[in-house]
SEDO-963818 format. One record per residue (C-alpha): residue number from 1; residue in three letters; x, y, z. Coordinates in nm, 4 decimals. Layout:
REM SEDO-963818
<NUM, ALA, <X, Y, Z>>
...
//
This chain:
REM SEDO-963818
<1, MET, <-1.8480, 2.9003, -4.7346>>
<2, HIS, <-1.7784, 3.2121, -4.9397>>
<3, PHE, <-1.7248, 3.1938, -5.3172>>
<4, ILE, <-1.4736, 3.4483, -5.4423>>
<5, SER, <-1.4575, 3.3679, -5.8163>>
<6, GLU, <-1.6364, 3.1666, -6.0832>>
<7, GLN, <-1.5534, 3.0790, -6.4420>>
<8, ARG, <-1.6895, 2.8418, -6.7045>>
<9, LEU, <-1.4074, 2.6423, -6.8618>>
<10, ASP, <-1.3794, 2.5222, -7.2207>>
<11, ASP, <-1.5096, 2.1753, -7.1335>>
<12, GLY, <-1.8248, 2.3237, -6.9779>>
<13, VAL, <-1.7063, 2.2624, -6.6229>>
<14, ILE, <-1.7674, 2.5462, -6.3768>>
<15, GLU, <-1.4693, 2.6272, -6.1547>>
<16, ARG, <-1.5280, 2.8233, -5.8355>>
<17, GLU, <-1.2736, 2.9353, -5.5783>>
<18, PHE, <-1.3987, 2.9525, -5.2202>>
<19, THR, <-1.2900, 3.0165, -4.8651>>
<20, LEU, <-1.4198, 2.8463, -4.5529>>
<21, GLY, <-1.2811, 3.0470, -4.2668>>
<22, GLU, <-0.9074, 3.0460, -4.3320>>
<23, ILE, <-0.9271, 2.7427, -4.5632>>
<24, PRO, <-0.8982, 2.8154, -4.9390>>
<25, GLY, <-1.0480, 2.5657, -5.1793>>
<26, THR, <-1.1691, 2.5004, -5.5319>>
<27, LEU, <-1.4948, 2.3419, -5.6478>>
<28, TRP, <-1.5496, 2.2062, -5.9968>>
<29, THR, <-1.9022, 2.1147, -6.1084>>
<30, PRO, <-2.0549, 1.9958, -6.4360>>
<31, ALA, <-2.2934, 2.2173, -6.6292>>
<32, SER, <-2.5898, 1.9930, -6.5412>>
<33, ALA, <-2.8343, 2.1341, -6.2864>>
<34, ALA, <-2.9245, 1.7887, -6.1525>>
<35, PRO, <-2.7758, 1.6897, -5.8146>>
<36, VAL, <-2.4441, 1.5068, -5.8600>>
<37, PRO, <-2.2219, 1.2991, -5.6295>>
<38, LEU, <-1.9252, 1.4654, -5.4612>>
<39, VAL, <-1.5594, 1.3631, -5.4849>>
<40, LEU, <-1.3027, 1.4985, -5.2385>>
<41, MET, <-0.9690, 1.5208, -5.4174>>
<42, ALA, <-0.6585, 1.5649, -5.2015>>
<43, HIS, <-0.3034, 1.5933, -5.3338>>
<44, ASN, <0.0261, 1.4888, -5.1838>>
<45, ASN, <0.1246, 1.6931, -4.8841>>
<46, GLY, <0.3154, 2.0094, -4.9714>>
<47, LEU, <0.1592, 2.0615, -5.3141>>
<48, PRO, <-0.1034, 2.3328, -5.3731>>
<49, LYS, <-0.4625, 2.2779, -5.4817>>
<50, ALA, <-0.3638, 2.4477, -5.8087>>
<51, ASP, <-0.1126, 2.1741, -5.8956>>
<52, PRO, <-0.1654, 2.1000, -6.2681>>
<53, ARG, <-0.2035, 1.7231, -6.2216>>
<54, LEU, <-0.4727, 1.7684, -5.9573>>
<55, VAL, <-0.6567, 2.0282, -6.1668>>
<56, ALA, <-0.6502, 1.8012, -6.4727>>
<57, ARG, <-0.7929, 1.5086, -6.2737>>
<58, ALA, <-1.0557, 1.7299, -6.1151>>
<59, ARG, <-1.1739, 1.8784, -6.4457>>
<60, TYR, <-1.1899, 1.5364, -6.6115>>
<61, THR, <-1.3883, 1.3926, -6.3219>>
<62, ALA, <-1.6264, 1.6895, -6.3074>>
<63, ALA, <-1.6933, 1.6569, -6.6811>>
<64, ARG, <-1.7968, 1.2969, -6.6122>>
<65, GLY, <-2.0790, 1.4178, -6.3868>>
<66, TYR, <-1.9289, 1.4830, -6.0439>>
<67, ALA, <-1.8754, 1.7759, -5.8137>>
<68, VAL, <-1.5057, 1.7743, -5.7233>>
<69, ALA, <-1.3557, 1.9738, -5.4372>>
<70, THR, <-1.0084, 2.0271, -5.2961>>
<71, ILE, <-0.8556, 2.2477, -5.0283>>
<72, ASP, <-0.5052, 2.3599, -4.9395>>
<73, ALA, <-0.3589, 2.1898, -4.6348>>
<74, ALA, <-0.2113, 2.4091, -4.3627>>
<75, GLY, <0.1225, 2.5507, -4.4769>>
<76, CYS, <0.0558, 2.4687, -4.8440>>
<77, GLY, <-0.0633, 2.6624, -5.1462>>
<78, ASP, <-0.2328, 2.9886, -5.0542>>
<79, ARG, <-0.2052, 2.9326, -4.6797>>
<80, PRO, <0.0715, 3.0830, -4.4644>>
<81, ARG, <0.3946, 2.8884, -4.4814>>
<82, SER, <0.5436, 2.7218, -4.1758>>
<83, ALA, <0.9210, 2.7398, -4.1333>>
<84, ALA, <0.9164, 2.4189, -3.9290>>
<85, ALA, <0.7150, 2.2340, -4.1945>>
<86, ASP, <0.9385, 2.3591, -4.4756>>
<87, GLN, <1.2451, 2.2420, -4.2819>>
<88, ALA, <1.0875, 1.9007, -4.2205>>
<89, ARG, <1.0146, 1.8635, -4.5932>>
<90, ALA, <1.3735, 1.9578, -4.6741>>
<91, ASP, <1.5051, 1.7061, -4.4193>>
<92, LEU, <1.2779, 1.4376, -4.5633>>
<93, ARG, <1.3922, 1.5032, -4.9209>>
<94, ARG, <1.7584, 1.5057, -4.8183>>
<95, ALA, <1.7269, 1.1768, -4.6294>>
<96, MET, <1.5435, 1.0078, -4.9175>>
<97, GLN, <1.8001, 1.1260, -5.1717>>
<98, ALA, <2.0816, 1.0014, -4.9481>>
<99, GLY, <1.9149, 0.6660, -4.8917>>
<100, GLU, <1.8931, 0.7259, -4.5173>>
<101, PRO, <1.6067, 0.6084, -4.2915>>
<102, VAL, <1.3135, 0.8485, -4.3135>>
<103, ASP, <1.0476, 0.6886, -4.0943>>
<104, GLU, <1.1016, 0.9006, -3.7852>>
<105, ILE, <1.1122, 1.2258, -3.9834>>
<106, PHE, <0.8000, 1.1168, -4.1652>>
<107, GLU, <0.6152, 1.0208, -3.8474>>
<108, SER, <0.6955, 1.3459, -3.6659>>
<109, PHE, <0.5891, 1.5569, -3.9628>>
<110, ILE, <0.3070, 1.3832, -4.1523>>
<111, GLY, <0.1283, 1.2276, -3.8540>>
<112, PRO, <0.0304, 1.5640, -3.6988>>
<113, MET, <-0.0603, 1.7030, -4.0422>>
<114, VAL, <-0.3151, 1.4239, -4.0907>>
<115, GLU, <-0.4633, 1.4878, -3.7463>>
<116, ASN, <-0.5000, 1.8592, -3.8217>>
<117, ALA, <-0.6287, 1.8136, -4.1765>>
<118, VAL, <-0.9176, 1.5752, -4.1053>>
<119, PRO, <-1.1393, 1.8270, -3.9178>>
<120, GLU, <-1.0839, 2.0803, -4.1965>>
<121, TRP, <-1.1930, 1.8313, -4.4606>>
<122, GLN, <-1.4971, 1.7348, -4.2561>>
<123, ALA, <-1.5975, 2.0999, -4.2164>>
<124, THR, <-1.5536, 2.1442, -4.5914>>
<125, LEU, <-1.7663, 1.8359, -4.6559>>
<126, ASP, <-2.0425, 1.9713, -4.4300>>
<127, ALA, <-2.0490, 2.3014, -4.6207>>
<128, LEU, <-2.0361, 2.1416, -4.9665>>
<129, LEU, <-2.3278, 1.9084, -4.9008>>
<130, GLU, <-2.5438, 2.2092, -4.8138>>
<131, LEU, <-2.4973, 2.3548, -5.1629>>
<132, PRO, <-2.7702, 2.3077, -5.4257>>
<133, GLY, <-2.6726, 2.0636, -5.6972>>
<134, ILE, <-2.4474, 1.8518, -5.4745>>
<135, GLY, <-2.5745, 1.5340, -5.3145>>
<136, GLY, <-2.4410, 1.2088, -5.1810>>
<137, PRO, <-2.2807, 0.9705, -5.1873>>
<138, VAL, <-1.9256, 1.0971, -5.1427>>
<139, GLY, <-1.5982, 0.9578, -5.2726>>
<140, TYR, <-1.2335, 1.0281, -5.1935>>
<141, SER, <-0.9607, 1.0344, -5.4565>>
<142, GLY, <-0.6036, 1.1443, -5.4103>>
<143, GLY, <-0.2369, 1.0957, -5.3531>>
<144, TRP, <-0.2514, 1.1822, -4.9844>>
<145, THR, <-0.3212, 0.8239, -4.8875>>
<146, ALA, <-0.2770, 0.8751, -4.5116>>
<147, LEU, <-0.5453, 1.1436, -4.5083>>
<148, GLY, <-0.7775, 0.9275, -4.7170>>
<149, ILE, <-0.7371, 0.6331, -4.4808>>
<150, ARG, <-0.8279, 0.8417, -4.1779>>
<151, LEU, <-1.1269, 1.0001, -4.3541>>
<152, ALA, <-1.2522, 0.6606, -4.4728>>
<153, VAL, <-1.2407, 0.5374, -4.1120>>
<154, VAL, <-1.3979, 0.8344, -3.9313>>
<155, GLU, <-1.6321, 0.9745, -4.1982>>
<156, PRO, <-1.9355, 0.7508, -4.2706>>
<157, ARG, <-2.0433, 0.9653, -4.5660>>
<158, ILE, <-1.7502, 0.8410, -4.7760>>
<159, ALA, <-1.8733, 0.5479, -4.9851>>
<160, ALA, <-1.5659, 0.4677, -5.1980>>
<161, ALA, <-1.1995, 0.5673, -5.2123>>
<162, GLY, <-0.9173, 0.5800, -5.4645>>
<163, PHE, <-0.5611, 0.5998, -5.3303>>
<164, PHE, <-0.2407, 0.6764, -5.5199>>
<165, ALA, <0.1073, 0.5791, -5.3986>>
<166, GLY, <0.0941, 0.4347, -5.0494>>
<167, GLY, <0.4533, 0.3440, -4.9738>>
<168, TYR, <0.5036, 0.5931, -4.6941>>
<169, VAL, <0.2064, 0.6125, -4.4570>>
<170, PRO, <0.2341, 0.6881, -4.0830>>
<171, ARG, <0.2078, 0.3920, -3.8475>>
<172, ALA, <-0.1292, 0.5094, -3.7168>>
<173, GLN, <-0.2837, 0.4999, -4.0623>>
<174, ARG, <-0.1203, 0.1665, -4.1472>>
<175, GLU, <-0.3031, 0.0250, -3.8462>>
<176, GLU, <-0.6259, 0.2045, -3.9384>>
<177, ALA, <-0.6142, 0.0540, -4.2874>>
<178, ARG, <-0.7652, -0.2636, -4.1406>>
<179, GLN, <-1.0743, -0.0593, -4.0486>>
<180, VAL, <-1.1267, 0.0683, -4.4049>>
<181, THR, <-1.4212, -0.1248, -4.5480>>
<182, VAL, <-1.5419, 0.0906, -4.8393>>
<183, PRO, <-1.4748, -0.0224, -5.1983>>
<184, LEU, <-1.1174, 0.0686, -5.2815>>
<185, LEU, <-0.9063, 0.1330, -5.5926>>
<186, PHE, <-0.5318, 0.1449, -5.5222>>
<187, LEU, <-0.2870, 0.2761, -5.7833>>
<188, LEU, <0.0790, 0.1797, -5.7675>>
<189, GLN, <0.3648, 0.2985, -5.9866>>
<190, TRP, <0.6012, 0.0023, -5.9917>>
<191, ASP, <0.9185, 0.2134, -6.0109>>
<192, ASP, <0.8127, 0.4979, -5.7804>>
<193, GLU, <1.1348, 0.6105, -5.6171>>
<194, GLY, <0.9489, 0.7863, -5.3339>>
<195, ASN, <0.7071, 0.5084, -5.2401>>
<196, PRO, <0.8669, 0.1690, -5.1680>>
<197, ARG, <0.6850, -0.0980, -5.3627>>
<198, GLN, <0.6826, -0.3631, -5.0909>>
<199, ARG, <0.5407, -0.1238, -4.8337>>
<200, ALA, <0.2666, -0.0227, -5.0747>>
<201, LEU, <0.1789, -0.3881, -5.1383>>
<202, GLU, <0.1685, -0.4573, -4.7649>>
<203, LEU, <-0.0648, -0.1599, -4.7161>>
<204, PHE, <-0.2964, -0.2873, -4.9890>>
<205, ASP, <-0.3050, -0.6256, -4.8214>>
<206, ALA, <-0.3939, -0.4642, -4.4877>>
<207, PHE, <-0.7082, -0.2854, -4.6083>>
<208, GLY, <-1.0226, -0.4433, -4.4670>>
<209, SER, <-1.2361, -0.3756, -4.7758>>
<210, LYS, <-1.4069, -0.6790, -4.9265>>
<211, GLU, <-1.3863, -0.5077, -5.2652>>
<212, LYS, <-1.0374, -0.3737, -5.3318>>
<213, THR, <-0.8530, -0.3513, -5.6613>>
<214, LEU, <-0.4829, -0.2932, -5.7255>>
<215, HIS, <-0.3654, -0.1337, -6.0510>>
<216, ALA, <0.0131, -0.1404, -6.0979>>
<217, ASN, <0.1917, 0.0287, -6.3881>>
<218, LEU, <0.5564, 0.0614, -6.4838>>
<219, GLY, <0.7166, 0.4004, -6.4306>>
<220, GLY, <0.8003, 0.6588, -6.1679>>
<221, HIS, <0.5853, 0.8672, -5.9383>>
<222, THR, <0.4452, 1.1048, -6.2014>>
<223, GLY, <0.4157, 0.8422, -6.4745>>
<224, THR, <0.0655, 0.7141, -6.3995>>
<225, PRO, <-0.0956, 0.6391, -6.7391>>
<226, TRP, <-0.3780, 0.8678, -6.8419>>
<227, PHE, <-0.6140, 0.5714, -6.8894>>
<228, GLU, <-0.6080, 0.5184, -6.5125>>
<229, LEU, <-0.8101, 0.8387, -6.4816>>
<230, GLU, <-1.0784, 0.6901, -6.7038>>
<231, ASP, <-1.0704, 0.3650, -6.5069>>
<232, GLY, <-1.0931, 0.5648, -6.1848>>
<233, CYS, <-1.4089, 0.7364, -6.3053>>
<234, ARG, <-1.5617, 0.4004, -6.3944>>
<235, PHE, <-1.4841, 0.2898, -6.0388>>
<236, LEU, <-1.6612, 0.6000, -5.9045>>
<237, ASP, <-1.9548, 0.5387, -6.1389>>
<238, ARG, <-2.0057, 0.1912, -5.9950>>
<239, HIS, <-2.0179, 0.3112, -5.6349>>
<240, LEU, <-2.1419, 0.6700, -5.6382>>
<241, LYS, <-2.4066, 0.6730, -5.9109>>
//
């Protein structure tokens, strides 16, 4: 892991950009020198690690006493674009806007992305846990629910997970949801045009966790109330501190 920049933000959080091989990422840490838990924060596929909503959540969480890290998925953000992936995203958007079936497009596109992303996140996790000031346990928080499901199943270091918007998840991860046993917080926007409500509810029901909580709020995909970020940190506090 090679750090390429560092700055102290107004809230006292330290933001560092890094590379791990060809993977670009960002690490936010609180000013405290004491070891802190780590939260992996992944955004919806296609959006960069610099997306303002992700950065705001990361800074808030870091100020609450966590190390927070994110990386760009292949073909996103600062990584080379893929013409095939861009075309698949365009096809997916067109089909959704037209009200056409999207499952097969979604499966052929997102399924392989999850498979490719998991080893990169695990390599990033290995490198982060070697840094001074970062300790376990580890949490996952993000809108890329399919990735979070797979990580929660294959990565024993993850002790709790928060998922946002789970209407469209590949079949493989819908099956794997039954193997997820860590404490879980699931956020659902009731009027999310891109994540069918019933499918999200069925996914929540499928999770095998004995402790799982569903928070549903009125509004569209980007309308999650700010207080859910505070509630999410309280959830992390219960399981990571």
